[in-house]
PyMOL Python script that loads the backbone (N, CA, C, O; Angstrom):
from pymol import cmd

cmd.read_pdbstr("""\
ATOM      1  N   UNK A   1      27.778  25.107  25.313  1.00  0.00           N
ATOM      2  CA  UNK A   1      28.153  23.831  24.728  1.00  0.00           C
ATOM      3  C   UNK A   1      27.190  22.735  25.179  1.00  0.00           C
ATOM      4  O   UNK A   1      26.861  21.836  24.405  1.00  0.00           O
ATOM      5  N   UNK A   2      26.735  22.810  26.449  1.00  0.00           N
ATOM      6  CA  UNK A   2      25.823  21.784  26.957  1.00  0.00           C
ATOM      7  C   UNK A   2      24.496  21.829  26.202  1.00  0.00           C
ATOM      8  O   UNK A   2      23.895  20.796  25.904  1.00  0.00           O
ATOM      9  N   UNK A   3      24.053  23.055  25.899  1.00  0.00           N
ATOM     10  CA  UNK A   3      22.782  23.232  25.207  1.00  0.00           C
ATOM     11  C   UNK A   3      22.852  22.616  23.810  1.00  0.00           C
ATOM     12  O   UNK A   3      21.900  21.981  23.357  1.00  0.00           O
ATOM     13  N   UNK A   4      23.976  22.806  23.137  1.00  0.00           N
ATOM     14  CA  UNK A   4      24.148  22.251  21.797  1.00  0.00           C
ATOM     15  C   UNK A   4      24.137  20.724  21.824  1.00  0.00           C
ATOM     16  O   UNK A   4      23.504  20.093  20.978  1.00  0.00           O
ATOM     17  N   UNK A   5      24.832  20.134  22.785  1.00  0.00           N
ATOM     18  CA  UNK A   5      24.871  18.662  22.894  1.00  0.00           C
ATOM     19  C   UNK A   5      23.488  18.108  23.208  1.00  0.00           C
ATOM     20  O   UNK A   5      23.101  17.063  22.685  1.00  0.00           O
ATOM     21  N   UNK A   6      22.736  18.813  24.067  1.00  0.00           N
ATOM     22  CA  UNK A   6      21.393  18.376  24.408  1.00  0.00           C
ATOM     23  C   UNK A   6      20.485  18.410  23.177  1.00  0.00           C
ATOM     24  O   UNK A   6      19.719  17.477  22.937  1.00  0.00           O
ATOM     25  N   UNK A   7      20.577  19.486  22.406  1.00  0.00           N
ATOM     26  CA  UNK A   7      19.781  19.588  21.181  1.00  0.00           C
ATOM     27  C   UNK A   7      20.169  18.501  20.185  1.00  0.00           C
ATOM     28  O   UNK A   7      19.310  17.929  19.514  1.00  0.00           O
ATOM     29  N   UNK A   8      21.445  18.223  20.094  1.00  0.00           N
ATOM     30  CA  UNK A   8      21.931  17.202  19.173  1.00  0.00           C
ATOM     31  C   UNK A   8      21.412  15.820  19.574  1.00  0.00           C
ATOM     32  O   UNK A   8      20.926  15.070  18.727  1.00  0.00           O
ATOM     33  N   UNK A   9      21.510  15.484  20.843  1.00  0.00           N
ATOM     34  CA  UNK A   9      21.042  14.191  21.333  1.00  0.00           C
ATOM     35  C   UNK A   9      19.528  14.068  21.161  1.00  0.00           C
ATOM     36  O   UNK A   9      19.038  13.024  20.730  1.00  0.00           O
ATOM     37  N   UNK A  10      18.792  15.118  21.494  1.00  0.00           N
ATOM     38  CA  UNK A  10      17.339  15.081  21.336  1.00  0.00           C
ATOM     39  C   UNK A  10      16.930  14.975  19.869  1.00  0.00           C
ATOM     40  O   UNK A  10      15.949  14.303  19.548  1.00  0.00           O
ATOM     41  N   UNK A  11      17.657  15.620  18.992  1.00  0.00           N
ATOM     42  CA  UNK A  11      17.365  15.533  17.561  1.00  0.00           C
ATOM     43  C   UNK A  11      17.596  14.120  17.043  1.00  0.00           C
ATOM     44  O   UNK A  11      16.802  13.602  16.259  1.00  0.00           O
ATOM     45  N   UNK A  12      18.674  13.508  17.481  1.00  0.00           N
ATOM     46  CA  UNK A  12      18.969  12.129  17.060  1.00  0.00           C
ATOM     47  C   UNK A  12      17.914  11.171  17.593  1.00  0.00           C
ATOM     48  O   UNK A  12      17.436  10.304  16.862  1.00  0.00           O
ATOM     49  N   UNK A  13      17.550  11.322  18.857  1.00  0.00           N
ATOM     50  CA  UNK A  13      16.519  10.454  19.440  1.00  0.00           C
ATOM     51  C   UNK A  13      15.168  10.649  18.765  1.00  0.00           C
ATOM     52  O   UNK A  13      14.442   9.679  18.548  1.00  0.00           O
ATOM     53  N   UNK A  14      14.822  11.883  18.431  1.00  0.00           N
ATOM     54  CA  UNK A  14      13.562  12.148  17.738  1.00  0.00           C
ATOM     55  C   UNK A  14      13.571  11.510  16.344  1.00  0.00           C
ATOM     56  O   UNK A  14      12.562  10.958  15.907  1.00  0.00           O
ATOM     57  N   UNK A  15      14.686  11.586  15.664  1.00  0.00           N
ATOM     58  CA  UNK A  15      14.806  10.964  14.341  1.00  0.00           C
ATOM     59  C   UNK A  15      14.671   9.459  14.413  1.00  0.00           C
ATOM     60  O   UNK A  15      14.007   8.847  13.576  1.00  0.00           O
ATOM     61  N   UNK A  16      15.299   8.862  15.411  1.00  0.00           N
ATOM     62  CA  UNK A  16      15.205   7.409  15.584  1.00  0.00           C
ATOM     63  C   UNK A  16      13.769   7.005  15.914  1.00  0.00           C
ATOM     64  O   UNK A  16      13.262   6.028  15.362  1.00  0.00           O
ATOM     65  N   UNK A  17      13.114   7.740  16.799  1.00  0.00           N
ATOM     66  CA  UNK A  17      11.726   7.423  17.167  1.00  0.00           C
ATOM     67  C   UNK A  17      10.802   7.592  15.966  1.00  0.00           C
ATOM     68  O   UNK A  17       9.930   6.753  15.738  1.00  0.00           O
ATOM     69  N   UNK A  18      10.977   8.646  15.208  1.00  0.00           N
ATOM     70  CA  UNK A  18      10.165   8.900  14.020  1.00  0.00           C
ATOM     71  C   UNK A  18      10.340   7.781  12.990  1.00  0.00           C
ATOM     72  O   UNK A  18       9.365   7.309  12.405  1.00  0.00           O
ATOM     73  N   UNK A  19      11.577   7.365  12.775  1.00  0.00           N
ATOM     74  CA  UNK A  19      11.849   6.276  11.839  1.00  0.00           C
ATOM     75  C   UNK A  19      11.253   4.963  12.338  1.00  0.00           C
ATOM     76  O   UNK A  19      10.706   4.183  11.558  1.00  0.00           O
ATOM     77  N   UNK A  20      11.362   4.731  13.623  1.00  0.00           N
ATOM     78  CA  UNK A  20      10.841   3.487  14.208  1.00  0.00           C
ATOM     79  C   UNK A  20       9.332   3.386  14.036  1.00  0.00           C
ATOM     80  O   UNK A  20       8.802   2.309  13.759  1.00  0.00           O
ATOM     81  N   UNK A  21       8.640   4.513  14.202  1.00  0.00           N
ATOM     82  CA  UNK A  21       7.179   4.508  14.019  1.00  0.00           C
ATOM     83  C   UNK A  21       6.832   4.119  12.589  1.00  0.00           C
ATOM     84  O   UNK A  21       5.935   3.302  12.379  1.00  0.00           O
ATOM     85  N   UNK A  22       7.514   4.678  11.609  1.00  0.00           N
ATOM     86  CA  UNK A  22       7.209   4.355  10.222  1.00  0.00           C
ATOM     87  C   UNK A  22       7.606   2.932   9.856  1.00  0.00           C
ATOM     88  O   UNK A  22       6.947   2.304   9.027  1.00  0.00           O
ATOM     89  N   UNK A  23       8.659   2.417  10.452  1.00  0.00           N
ATOM     90  CA  UNK A  23       9.030   1.020  10.214  1.00  0.00           C
ATOM     91  C   UNK A  23       7.955   0.103  10.774  1.00  0.00           C
ATOM     92  O   UNK A  23       7.586  -0.877  10.126  1.00  0.00           O
ATOM     93  N   UNK A  24       7.448   0.396  11.957  1.00  0.00           N
ATOM     94  CA  UNK A  24       6.370  -0.409  12.533  1.00  0.00           C
ATOM     95  C   UNK A  24       5.105  -0.321  11.690  1.00  0.00           C
ATOM     96  O   UNK A  24       4.426  -1.329  11.494  1.00  0.00           O
ATOM     97  N   UNK A  25       4.782   0.853  11.193  1.00  0.00           N
ATOM     98  CA  UNK A  25       3.598   0.998  10.346  1.00  0.00           C
ATOM     99  C   UNK A  25       3.745   0.217   9.040  1.00  0.00           C
ATOM    100  O   UNK A  25       2.767  -0.323   8.523  1.00  0.00           O
ATOM    101  N   UNK A  26       4.950   0.159   8.515  1.00  0.00           N
ATOM    102  CA  UNK A  26       5.167  -0.580   7.275  1.00  0.00           C
ATOM    103  C   UNK A  26       4.887  -2.066   7.473  1.00  0.00           C
ATOM    104  O   UNK A  26       4.394  -2.723   6.556  1.00  0.00           O
ATOM    105  N   UNK A  27       5.189  -2.600   8.640  1.00  0.00           N
ATOM    106  CA  UNK A  27       4.925  -4.018   8.895  1.00  0.00           C
ATOM    107  C   UNK A  27       3.495  -4.265   9.360  1.00  0.00           C
ATOM    108  O   UNK A  27       2.952  -5.348   9.140  1.00  0.00           O
ATOM    109  N   UNK A  28       2.882  -3.277   9.997  1.00  0.00           N
ATOM    110  CA  UNK A  28       1.547  -3.472  10.566  1.00  0.00           C
ATOM    111  C   UNK A  28       0.441  -3.289   9.537  1.00  0.00           C
ATOM    112  O   UNK A  28      -0.563  -4.000   9.572  1.00  0.00           O
ATOM    113  N   UNK A  29       0.616  -2.346   8.626  1.00  0.00           N
ATOM    114  CA  UNK A  29      -0.436  -2.078   7.657  1.00  0.00           C
ATOM    115  C   UNK A  29      -0.418  -3.115   6.542  1.00  0.00           C
ATOM    116  O   UNK A  29       0.654  -3.479   6.058  1.00  0.00           O
ATOM    117  N   UNK A  30      -1.581  -3.593   6.131  1.00  0.00           N
ATOM    118  CA  UNK A  30      -1.623  -4.600   5.067  1.00  0.00           C
ATOM    119  C   UNK A  30      -1.307  -3.980   3.709  1.00  0.00           C
ATOM    120  O   UNK A  30      -1.571  -2.804   3.462  1.00  0.00           O
ATOM    121  N   UNK A  31      -0.747  -4.789   2.857  1.00  0.00           N
ATOM    122  CA  UNK A  31      -0.431  -4.364   1.504  1.00  0.00           C
ATOM    123  C   UNK A  31      -1.634  -4.690   0.630  1.00  0.00           C
ATOM    124  O   UNK A  31      -2.201  -5.778   0.726  1.00  0.00           O
ATOM    125  N   UNK A  32      -2.019  -3.753  -0.216  1.00  0.00           N
ATOM    126  CA  UNK A  32      -3.149  -4.008  -1.102  1.00  0.00           C
ATOM    127  C   UNK A  32      -2.728  -4.990  -2.186  1.00  0.00           C
ATOM    128  O   UNK A  32      -1.760  -4.768  -2.914  1.00  0.00           O
ATOM    129  N   UNK A  33      -3.464  -6.057  -2.271  1.00  0.00           N
ATOM    130  CA  UNK A  33      -3.181  -7.049  -3.292  1.00  0.00           C
ATOM    131  C   UNK A  33      -4.243  -6.958  -4.375  1.00  0.00           C
ATOM    132  O   UNK A  33      -5.428  -6.774  -4.099  1.00  0.00           O
ATOM    133  N   UNK A  34      -3.789  -7.091  -5.606  1.00  0.00           N
ATOM    134  CA  UNK A  34      -4.739  -7.061  -6.706  1.00  0.00           C
ATOM    135  C   UNK A  34      -5.457  -8.404  -6.781  1.00  0.00           C
ATOM    136  O   UNK A  34      -4.840  -9.468  -6.740  1.00  0.00           O
ATOM    137  N   UNK A  35      -6.768  -8.319  -6.890  1.00  0.00           N
ATOM    138  CA  UNK A  35      -7.541  -9.545  -7.012  1.00  0.00           C
ATOM    139  C   UNK A  35      -7.574  -9.957  -8.477  1.00  0.00           C
ATOM    140  O   UNK A  35      -7.859  -9.147  -9.360  1.00  0.00           O
ATOM    141  N   UNK A  36      -7.284 -11.194  -8.713  1.00  0.00           N
ATOM    142  CA  UNK A  36      -7.327 -11.703 -10.078  1.00  0.00           C
ATOM    143  C   UNK A  36      -8.763 -12.085 -10.410  1.00  0.00           C
ATOM    144  O   UNK A  36      -9.375 -12.922  -9.745  1.00  0.00           O
ATOM    145  N   UNK A  37      -9.276 -11.459 -11.442  1.00  0.00           N
ATOM    146  CA  UNK A  37     -10.631 -11.737 -11.876  1.00  0.00           C
ATOM    147  C   UNK A  37     -10.550 -12.613 -13.114  1.00  0.00           C
ATOM    148  O   UNK A  37     -10.013 -12.213 -14.147  1.00  0.00           O
ATOM    149  N   UNK A  38     -11.087 -13.794 -12.989  1.00  0.00           N
ATOM    150  CA  UNK A  38     -11.086 -14.686 -14.135  1.00  0.00           C
ATOM    151  C   UNK A  38     -12.378 -14.487 -14.920  1.00  0.00           C
ATOM    152  O   UNK A  38     -13.479 -14.607 -14.383  1.00  0.00           O
ATOM    153  N   UNK A  39     -12.218 -14.185 -16.185  1.00  0.00           N
ATOM    154  CA  UNK A  39     -13.369 -13.971 -17.056  1.00  0.00           C
ATOM    155  C   UNK A  39     -13.543 -15.231 -17.898  1.00  0.00           C
ATOM    156  O   UNK A  39     -12.656 -15.632 -18.651  1.00  0.00           O
ATOM    157  N   UNK A  40     -14.690 -15.826 -17.747  1.00  0.00           N
ATOM    158  CA  UNK A  40     -14.930 -17.038 -18.528  1.00  0.00           C
ATOM    159  C   UNK A  40     -15.310 -16.662 -19.944  1.00  0.00           C
ATOM    160  O   UNK A  40     -15.939 -15.633 -20.192  1.00  0.00           O
ATOM    161  N   UNK A  41     -14.914 -17.517 -20.859  1.00  0.00           N
ATOM    162  CA  UNK A  41     -15.191 -17.276 -22.262  1.00  0.00           C
ATOM    163  C   UNK A  41     -16.675 -17.520 -22.535  1.00  0.00           C
ATOM    164  O   UNK A  41     -17.217 -18.546 -22.126  1.00  0.00           O
ATOM    165  N   UNK A  42     -17.335 -16.582 -23.224  1.00  0.00           N
ATOM    166  CA  UNK A  42     -18.757 -16.765 -23.508  1.00  0.00           C
ATOM    167  C   UNK A  42     -18.998 -17.982 -24.400  1.00  0.00           C
ATOM    168  O   UNK A  42     -18.285 -18.214 -25.377  1.00  0.00           O
ATOM    169  N   UNK A  43     -20.023 -18.751 -24.035  1.00  0.00           N
ATOM    170  CA  UNK A  43     -20.299 -19.985 -24.776  1.00  0.00           C
ATOM    171  C   UNK A  43     -21.296 -19.746 -25.911  1.00  0.00           C
ATOM    172  O   UNK A  43     -21.022 -20.043 -27.073  1.00  0.00           O
ATOM    173  N   UNK A  44     -22.433 -19.214 -25.552  1.00  0.00           N
ATOM    174  CA  UNK A  44     -23.481 -19.053 -26.550  1.00  0.00           C
ATOM    175  C   UNK A  44     -23.435 -17.701 -27.232  1.00  0.00           C
ATOM    176  O   UNK A  44     -22.653 -16.823 -26.864  1.00  0.00           O
ATOM    177  N   UNK A  45     -24.301 -17.551 -28.248  1.00  0.00           N
ATOM    178  CA  UNK A  45     -24.356 -16.312 -29.008  1.00  0.00           C
ATOM    179  C   UNK A  45     -24.815 -15.154 -28.115  1.00  0.00           C
ATOM    180  O   UNK A  45     -24.259 -14.059 -28.203  1.00  0.00           O
ATOM    181  N   UNK A  46     -25.812 -15.375 -27.261  1.00  0.00           N
ATOM    182  CA  UNK A  46     -26.296 -14.311 -26.384  1.00  0.00           C
ATOM    183  C   UNK A  46     -25.229 -13.885 -25.382  1.00  0.00           C
ATOM    184  O   UNK A  46     -25.108 -12.701 -25.068  1.00  0.00           O
ATOM    185  N   UNK A  47     -24.456 -14.846 -24.880  1.00  0.00           N
ATOM    186  CA  UNK A  47     -23.376 -14.502 -23.947  1.00  0.00           C
ATOM    187  C   UNK A  47     -22.299 -13.692 -24.652  1.00  0.00           C
ATOM    188  O   UNK A  47     -21.714 -12.795 -24.044  1.00  0.00           O
ATOM    189  N   UNK A  48     -22.023 -13.985 -25.916  1.00  0.00           N
ATOM    190  CA  UNK A  48     -21.032 -13.228 -26.674  1.00  0.00           C
ATOM    191  C   UNK A  48     -21.493 -11.783 -26.871  1.00  0.00           C
ATOM    192  O   UNK A  48     -20.701 -10.851 -26.733  1.00  0.00           O
ATOM    193  N   UNK A  49     -22.767 -11.601 -27.193  1.00  0.00           N
ATOM    194  CA  UNK A  49     -23.310 -10.264 -27.374  1.00  0.00           C
ATOM    195  C   UNK A  49     -23.275  -9.495 -26.056  1.00  0.00           C
ATOM    196  O   UNK A  49     -22.882  -8.329 -26.022  1.00  0.00           O
ATOM    197  N   UNK A  50     -23.686 -10.149 -24.977  1.00  0.00           N
ATOM    198  CA  UNK A  50     -23.666  -9.507 -23.660  1.00  0.00           C
ATOM    199  C   UNK A  50     -22.244  -9.121 -23.261  1.00  0.00           C
ATOM    200  O   UNK A  50     -22.014  -8.036 -22.728  1.00  0.00           O
ATOM    201  N   UNK A  51     -21.314 -10.000 -23.517  1.00  0.00           N
ATOM    202  CA  UNK A  51     -19.913  -9.729 -23.192  1.00  0.00           C
ATOM    203  C   UNK A  51     -19.392  -8.554 -24.006  1.00  0.00           C
ATOM    204  O   UNK A  51     -18.630  -7.737 -23.491  1.00  0.00           O
ATOM    205  N   UNK A  52     -19.794  -8.456 -25.278  1.00  0.00           N
ATOM    206  CA  UNK A  52     -19.359  -7.356 -26.138  1.00  0.00           C
ATOM    207  C   UNK A  52     -19.898  -6.026 -25.620  1.00  0.00           C
ATOM    208  O   UNK A  52     -19.195  -5.016 -25.669  1.00  0.00           O
ATOM    209  N   UNK A  53     -21.150  -6.011 -25.119  1.00  0.00           N
ATOM    210  CA  UNK A  53     -21.705  -4.774 -24.565  1.00  0.00           C
ATOM    211  C   UNK A  53     -21.001  -4.370 -23.275  1.00  0.00           C
ATOM    212  O   UNK A  53     -20.829  -3.180 -23.011  1.00  0.00           O
ATOM    213  N   UNK A  54     -20.597  -5.332 -22.484  1.00  0.00           N
ATOM    214  CA  UNK A  54     -19.927  -5.020 -21.210  1.00  0.00           C
ATOM    215  C   UNK A  54     -18.557  -4.422 -21.434  1.00  0.00           C
ATOM    216  O   UNK A  54     -18.108  -3.596 -20.639  1.00  0.00           O
ATOM    217  N   UNK A  55     -17.876  -4.822 -22.505  1.00  0.00           N
ATOM    218  CA  UNK A  55     -16.537  -4.318 -22.786  1.00  0.00           C
ATOM    219  C   UNK A  55     -16.561  -2.869 -23.231  1.00  0.00           C
ATOM    220  O   UNK A  55     -15.617  -2.128 -22.958  1.00  0.00           O
ATOM    221  N   UNK A  56     -17.607  -2.451 -23.901  1.00  0.00           N
ATOM    222  CA  UNK A  56     -17.645  -1.085 -24.451  1.00  0.00           C
ATOM    223  C   UNK A  56     -18.425  -0.221 -23.577  1.00  0.00           C
ATOM    224  O   UNK A  56     -18.579   0.966 -23.861  1.00  0.00           O
TER     225      UNK A  56
END
""", "prot")
cmd.dss("prot")
cmd.show_as("cartoon", "prot")
cmd.util.cbc("prot")
cmd.orient("prot")
């Protein structure tokens, strides 16, 4: 019976420690943020042609 209780307590403590590590990693690691790229509208005819080539 003592062996079973010891295994049970160690299993619970291991689960808590494992969860705690992942909770700390969730707060420590940075979240990837999408960078907003602003595309300016082409003004001249050459810029429009260049922009059309870049899209395709």
